[in-house]
C-alpha positions, 0 to 999 in steps of 0.5 A: 444590093447583093451585099445587103441581101447577103447580110440579111440572109446571114442575120436571118439564118443565125438568129431564132426565126421567131425573133423580131430581128429575124423577122426584120431581116426577112422583110428586108430580103423580100423587099430586095428580091422583089425589087430585083426586076419586073416581069419574066427577067426579074422574077428568076433574077431575084430568086437566084440572087437569094440562092447565091447569097445563101450559099454559105449558110446552105453549106454550113456544117451546123444543122440549125443554120443550114436548116434555116437557110432552106427554111428561108427559101421556103418562107420567101416562096410562101409569102411571095408565091408570085415569085415563081408564077411564070418562071421561065423553064431555066429558072424553074429547073434550077430551083427544082434541081436545088430542092432535089439535091437537098432531099438527102439532107435530113435535118432540112427535109421538111423545109425542102418539101415546103419550098419544092411543092410550091415550085413543082406546082408551076411545072407545066406539060409544055415546060420542056424536058429540063423542067420535067427531068428536074421534077423527076429527080425531085420525086426520086429523091423523095422516094430514096431519101425521105422517110415520109411517114416520120414527118408531120401531117403537113409535110407528108401532104407536101410530099404527096402533092409533089408526086401528084404533080409528076404522076397525075397532073403532068402525067409523066410516063414510065419513060421519064419516071422509070420502072420503080415509081410505083414501088417508090410510092408504095414505100412513102404512102404505107402507114398513112392515116390522115384522111386528108392525106389519104384523099390525095394518096388515093387520087394518085393510085389509079394513074399508077395502076394504069400507067406504071403497073408492070408485074404481079408483084407490083400489083400485089404491093399496090393492092396491099397498101390501099386495101387495108383502108376499106371498108372506110370507118372514118368518123369525123370529129363532132362540130367540125367547122374548119375542115368539114371532112366526111368519110364521103370525101375519101 
């Protein structure tokens, strides 16, 4: 099984990802890892086998091959989100650490954010310190290495969603996130224009202000990054039947 999986990974990562052959390889990979076991033991086994089979492409000096290796993991998680549902803490922290370590790999960053968001959403308050530490490392990796405002809308949303998981949903305090989380967040949000992203951004700010504000300089920076959006002058496109997003949403 491991040999067949490795061959399918090589095929997917060395071909155009929109080719029929690459799609067939992806289908084979999905079949292989979902058949690796059933229940709590089986889920991490399949995912970790995929990472092990991808080591060569993930270490490639060819940016396009390395990117497709990271893309593969994100695509697998997107198509089979149940693979990460109920993952034990050890497997969850391994995946989060993997993505945290890839934040500095600029050619792969959009795929990193895509996969990392799906894994981060599975972290729970009772997941344990290893998972929380790995999520904090991921957030800090985004702050340090990812130029969020240079990314597409969906990629920026993934970055904000990861921060939301750590700061709001899990409410990881300053003892874990450190003293620079507020300024890190200001750095990635500054310049955001999309109203759907802004709604998510604004939901993070009250928790930052309440739990992480420690100086007048931070207060000024936080005020400066969101005050420019008020008063809200957003006018939704006419006949919007898809997003149905109004200025009242933000």
